[in-house]
C-alpha positions as CSV (number, residue, x, y, z in Angstrom):
1,M,102.1,62.1,87.4
2,R,98.8,63.9,87.9
3,I,96.2,62.0,89.9
4,R,92.5,62.6,89.6
5,K,90.8,63.5,92.9
6,K,88.2,60.7,92.8
7,Q,90.9,58.2,92.3
8,V,92.6,59.0,95.6
9,G,90.7,60.1,98.7
10,I,93.4,62.2,100.3
11,T,93.5,64.8,97.5
12,I,90.2,66.3,98.6
13,L,92.1,67.8,101.5
14,L,92.3,70.8,99.2
15,L,89.7,72.3,101.6
16,G,90.9,75.9,101.5
17,G,89.8,76.4,97.9
18,A,87.7,73.5,96.7
19,L,85.7,72.7,99.8
20,L,85.1,76.3,100.7
21,M,83.6,76.6,97.2
22,L,81.5,73.6,97.9
23,N,80.3,75.2,101.1
24,C,79.9,78.6,99.3
25,R,81.6,80.3,102.2
26,E,84.7,82.4,102.0
27,I,86.7,84.1,104.8
28,T,89.1,87.0,104.1
29,T,91.4,88.4,106.8
30,S,92.7,91.9,106.0
31,T,95.5,93.4,108.1
32,R,96.7,97.0,107.8
33,I,99.9,97.8,109.6
34,S,100.6,101.5,110.4
35,P,104.1,103.1,110.5
36,D,103.9,103.2,114.4
37,G,103.5,99.4,114.5
38,S,99.7,99.4,115.3
39,F,97.3,97.0,113.5
40,T,93.8,97.1,112.1
41,R,92.4,93.7,111.4
42,T,89.2,93.1,109.4
43,I,87.6,89.6,109.1
44,T,85.0,89.2,106.4
45,V,82.8,86.1,105.8
46,T,80.8,85.8,102.6
47,G,78.3,83.0,101.8
48,D,75.2,82.1,100.0
49,S,73.0,82.0,103.1
50,S,72.5,83.9,106.4
51,D,74.5,81.3,108.3
52,V,77.6,83.6,107.9
53,F,76.1,85.6,110.8
54,D,75.9,82.7,113.1
55,S,78.3,80.0,111.8
56,D,80.6,77.4,113.2
57,L,83.6,79.2,111.9
58,P,86.1,80.1,114.6
59,L,86.1,83.9,114.7
60,P,87.7,85.8,117.6
61,Y,84.7,88.0,118.2
62,D,83.9,89.7,121.5
63,D,82.5,93.2,122.4
64,S,85.8,94.8,121.5
65,W,85.3,93.9,117.8
66,R,83.1,96.2,115.8
67,V,80.6,94.8,113.3
68,I,81.2,97.0,110.2
69,E,79.0,95.2,107.7
70,E,76.1,92.7,108.1
71,G,73.6,92.0,105.4
72,E,72.8,90.8,101.9
73,I,75.2,92.1,99.3
74,D,73.8,90.8,96.1
75,T,70.1,90.0,95.9
76,T,70.4,88.3,92.5
77,R,73.0,85.9,93.7
78,E,71.7,85.8,97.3
79,N,75.2,86.3,98.8
80,Y,75.6,87.5,102.4
81,I,78.4,89.2,104.1
82,Y,79.5,89.5,107.7
83,S,82.5,91.7,108.6
84,I,84.1,92.6,111.9
85,R,87.1,94.9,112.7
86,K,89.4,95.7,115.6
87,N,92.4,98.0,116.2
88,F,95.4,96.7,118.1
89,E,98.1,98.7,119.7
90,D,100.9,96.4,118.7
91,V,101.6,92.9,117.5
92,H,101.5,91.5,121.0
93,A,97.9,92.6,121.4
94,L,97.0,91.1,118.1
95,N,98.6,87.7,119.1
96,Y,96.7,87.8,122.4
97,A,93.4,88.2,120.6
98,F,94.2,85.2,118.4
99,R,95.5,82.9,121.1
100,Q,93.8,79.5,121.3
101,Q,90.6,79.8,123.4
102,G,87.0,78.8,123.0
103,D,86.1,78.3,119.3
104,L,89.6,79.2,118.2
105,R,90.7,75.7,119.3
106,N,89.0,74.6,116.1
107,G,91.7,76.4,114.1
108,P,95.5,76.8,114.0
109,A,97.1,79.1,116.6
110,R,98.4,81.6,114.2
111,R,101.0,84.1,115.4
112,A,102.3,87.3,113.9
113,D,105.7,89.1,114.3
114,L,106.6,92.6,113.3
115,R,110.1,94.1,113.5
116,K,111.1,97.6,112.8
117,E,114.7,98.5,111.9
118,F,115.7,102.2,111.8
119,W,118.5,103.0,109.3
120,W,118.4,106.8,109.3
121,F,117.5,107.2,105.6
122,A,114.7,104.6,106.0
123,T,112.9,102.3,108.3
124,L,112.7,98.6,107.4
125,Y,109.5,96.6,108.3
126,R,109.7,92.9,108.5
127,Y,106.3,91.2,108.9
128,R,105.9,87.5,109.4
129,E,102.7,85.5,110.3
130,T,102.7,81.7,110.8
131,Y,100.0,79.2,110.6
132,P,101.5,76.3,112.6
133,Q,100.9,72.8,111.3
134,W,97.4,71.8,112.2
135,T,95.1,68.9,111.3
136,G,92.4,69.2,113.9
137,Y,93.6,66.0,115.5
138,D,95.8,65.7,118.5
139,A,95.3,62.1,119.7
140,V,97.7,60.7,117.0
141,P,99.9,63.5,115.6
142,L,100.6,63.3,111.9
143,Q,104.3,63.5,112.4
144,E,104.3,60.5,114.8
145,Y,102.4,58.2,112.3
146,F,104.1,58.9,109.0
147,S,107.7,59.0,107.9
148,D,109.3,62.2,106.6
149,H,109.1,60.9,103.0
150,E,105.4,60.1,103.5
151,L,104.7,63.5,104.9
152,Q,106.3,65.0,101.8
153,Q,104.1,62.9,99.6
154,I,101.0,63.9,101.6
155,H,101.9,67.6,101.3
156,L,102.3,67.3,97.5
157,W,99.1,65.3,97.3
158,I,96.9,67.9,99.0
159,S,98.7,71.1,98.0
160,E,99.6,70.4,94.4
161,D,97.4,67.5,93.5
162,S,100.5,65.5,92.4
163,L,102.6,62.6,93.5
164,S,106.0,61.1,92.8
165,V,104.8,57.7,93.9
166,T,102.3,55.7,91.8
167,G,100.5,52.4,91.7
168,E,100.7,50.2,94.8
169,D,102.7,52.8,96.8
170,S,100.0,55.5,96.3
171,V,97.2,53.0,97.3
172,A,99.2,52.0,100.4
173,L,99.7,55.6,101.4
174,E,96.0,56.4,101.0
175,Q,95.1,53.4,103.1
176,K,97.6,54.4,105.8
177,F,96.1,57.9,105.8
178,F,92.6,56.5,106.2
179,L,93.8,54.4,109.1
180,W,95.3,57.5,110.7
181,M,91.9,59.2,110.6
182,G,90.3,56.1,112.1
183,K,93.0,55.8,114.8
184,N,92.3,59.4,115.9
185,L,88.6,58.8,116.1
186,F,89.2,55.6,118.0
187,E,91.5,57.2,120.6
188,E,89.2,60.2,121.1
189,T,86.1,58.0,121.6
190,I,88.0,55.7,124.0
191,R,89.1,58.8,125.9
192,L,85.5,59.9,126.3
193,L,84.3,56.4,127.3
194,E,87.0,56.4,130.0
195,H,85.6,59.7,131.3
196,F,82.1,58.2,131.7
197,T,83.2,54.8,133.0
198,G,85.9,55.9,135.3
199,T,88.5,53.4,136.3
200,E,86.1,50.5,135.9
201,S,86.2,50.4,132.1
202,P,83.7,48.0,130.5
203,D,85.3,44.7,129.9
204,N,88.7,46.3,130.4
205,I,88.3,48.2,127.2
206,L,91.2,50.6,128.1
207,G,93.4,47.8,129.3
208,Q,94.8,44.7,127.7
209,Q,92.0,44.5,125.1
210,K,92.6,48.0,123.7
211,P,95.1,47.0,120.9
212,A,92.9,44.1,119.9
213,L,89.8,46.3,119.8
214,W,91.6,48.7,117.5
215,E,92.5,45.9,115.2
216,V,88.8,44.9,115.1
217,F,87.7,48.4,114.4
218,A,90.4,48.9,111.7
219,D,89.3,45.7,110.0
220,S,85.6,46.5,110.2
221,V,85.6,50.0,108.7
222,R,86.0,50.0,104.9
223,N,84.2,53.2,103.8
224,W,84.9,56.8,104.6
225,D,81.4,57.4,105.8
226,E,81.6,54.6,108.3
227,L,84.0,56.7,110.4
228,S,81.6,57.8,113.2
229,V,81.4,57.6,117.0
230,K,78.2,55.6,116.8
231,S,79.6,53.0,114.4
232,L,82.7,52.6,116.6
233,T,80.6,51.9,119.7
234,E,78.5,49.4,117.8
235,I,81.6,47.6,116.4
236,L,83.2,47.4,119.9
237,D,80.0,46.2,121.5
238,D,79.7,43.5,118.9
239,R,83.4,42.4,119.6
240,L,82.9,42.4,123.3
241,G,79.5,40.8,123.2
242,T,77.9,43.5,125.3
243,E,75.5,46.4,124.9
244,R,77.2,48.6,127.5
245,L,79.0,51.0,125.2
246,G,75.7,51.6,123.3
247,R,74.0,52.4,126.6
248,I,76.8,54.8,127.5
249,Y,76.5,56.4,124.1
250,S,72.7,56.9,124.5
251,Q,73.0,58.2,128.1
252,H,75.6,60.8,127.1
253,Q,74.8,61.3,123.5
254,A,75.2,65.1,123.7
255,A,78.9,64.7,124.7
256,F,79.5,62.2,121.9
257,D,77.7,64.4,119.4
258,S,79.9,67.2,120.4
259,L,83.0,65.0,119.9
260,E,81.8,64.0,116.4
261,E,81.0,67.6,115.5
262,R,84.5,68.7,116.5
263,M,86.0,66.0,114.3
264,T,83.5,66.3,111.4
265,P,85.5,68.9,109.5
266,I,88.2,66.3,109.2
267,L,86.0,63.3,108.7
268,L,83.6,64.9,106.2
269,S,82.7,62.6,103.3
270,Q,82.4,64.2,99.9
271,D,82.1,62.0,96.7
272,D,83.5,59.0,98.6
273,V,86.6,60.9,99.7
274,A,87.4,62.5,103.0
275,G,88.7,65.8,104.1
276,P,88.1,68.9,106.2
277,E,85.0,70.9,105.8
278,Y,86.8,74.3,105.9
279,G,90.1,75.9,106.6
280,Y,90.3,78.7,109.2
281,N,91.0,81.2,106.5
282,D,90.5,81.2,102.7
283,K,92.5,84.4,102.0
284,N,94.9,86.8,103.8
285,R,95.6,90.4,102.8
286,V,98.3,92.5,104.4
287,T,98.8,96.2,103.7
288,M,102.2,97.4,104.8
289,P,103.7,100.9,105.2
290,G,106.3,101.8,102.5
291,K,107.6,100.1,99.5
292,I,107.6,96.3,99.2
293,L,111.2,94.9,99.0
294,S,110.5,91.1,99.2
295,T,107.6,88.7,99.9
296,N,106.5,85.2,99.4
297,A,102.9,86.3,98.8
298,D,100.7,84.9,96.0
299,G,99.8,88.4,94.8
300,I,101.0,92.0,95.1
301,E,99.0,95.1,94.4
302,G,100.7,98.4,95.5
303,N,101.8,97.9,99.1
304,T,99.2,95.2,99.7
305,V,100.1,91.5,99.5
306,S,97.8,88.5,99.5
307,W,97.9,84.8,100.2
308,D,95.5,81.9,99.7
309,T,95.6,80.2,103.0
310,G,93.5,77.0,102.7
311,Q,94.3,74.3,105.1
312,E,96.2,72.3,102.4
313,R,99.0,74.8,103.0
314,Y,99.4,74.1,106.8
315,F,98.0,70.6,107.1
316,V,101.4,68.9,107.0
317,Y,103.9,71.8,107.6
318,D,103.9,75.3,109.1
319,F,102.8,77.9,106.6
320,V,104.7,81.2,106.9
321,M,103.6,84.5,105.2
322,E,106.4,87.0,104.9
323,V,106.7,90.6,103.6
324,N,109.5,93.1,104.0
325,T,109.1,96.8,103.2
326,R,111.0,100.1,103.4
327,V,109.7,103.6,104.4
328,S,112.1,106.3,103.2
329,H,112.8,109.3,105.5
330,P,112.7,112.6,103.4
331,W,113.6,114.5,106.5
332,A,116.8,112.4,106.9
333,W,117.8,113.3,103.4
334,A,117.1,117.0,104.1
335,V,119.0,117.0,107.3
336,T,121.9,115.1,105.7
337,G,121.8,117.6,102.8
338,V,121.9,120.6,105.2
339,V,124.8,119.1,107.2
340,V,126.7,118.3,104.0
341,L,126.1,121.9,102.8
342,V,127.3,123.3,106.1
343,L,130.4,121.2,106.1
344,L,131.2,122.1,102.5
345,S,130.5,125.8,103.2
346,G,132.9,125.6,106.2
347,I,135.6,123.9,104.1
348,G,135.1,126.5,101.3
349,I,135.3,129.5,103.7
350,S,138.4,128.0,105.4
351,F,140.1,127.5,102.0
352,S,139.2,131.0,100.8
353,R,140.7,132.6,103.9
354,R,143.9,130.7,103.4
355,R,144.2,132.0,99.9
356,R,143.6,135.6,101.0
357,N,146.0,135.5,103.9
358,P,148.9,133.3,103.0
359,R,151.6,132.8,105.7
360,M,154.9,134.6,105.3
361,P,157.7,132.3,104.5
362,E,160.1,131.8,107.5
363,E,163.7,133.1,107.2
């Protein structure tokens, strides 16, 4: 059964395509693999404003990356482009550049693998790149909160906009997902409060009252847009009959704003439904040496394959991109041909000599 997005909040997690379109910003990662195993990676961001040059997107940029394009690309549509490029000696250098550090912590720790197999007449290239399962939350992991069956339903919901459960079951799953989002915000906020209050937590907020405080918060928040750090501190202060949490929030607002900014991509409200603001990548293109033998890509053009890599594809499970190619060795065929000719010539000469000089029969 197809379910309309405005009927069920979780379906808007189709951020990779739908929400990137809402934000008018698209990221394309292009990777060219050379026969020697070296890489050239180009990352291009396009958008409808100049924020593509200084955006919150987690790009692995440092002085070793070269800016190859920066400017307005279509004055009539007011589209802007920002593109960077870097060469890597091998797959290990590529993975090192994309390890989780700095801003890259706001995205999945993608990892690539390239294997070359020499088979005389050809070399086989097996390329595999993985987006590990990533939601942006780590306080309450998705796999620890939902059953395997529920995870399958969530994956279908956000990646295919379809469900095999209907009615009360779908409503219950949506509500559970909403509570999972709130639980992460709750745990992250409490963790930050603990940092500023030390071991003397206000009214034992991190002790015996913590489960009860969570129940109060869960019962108090009814709308997607109520999921915020400030609303949480207000609800907890009201429950505890104090104003201490509000004062802590005001004194360290920059830290709490930073927490909320980090979680905003997941807590974003759009038309009364929640979902991430963007995925780490919108599209991936890989150009391989040789002829493509097999791939799970969404598109193939010559020896270039492409995938749509919105977060709906790796929100619940790992997303793996694979492509296998073959590079033929003309020299191997030539050498083999020469060897075969030499062998055949040797056999022919030997056979001819035997015919001309037959052995005398023994008496």
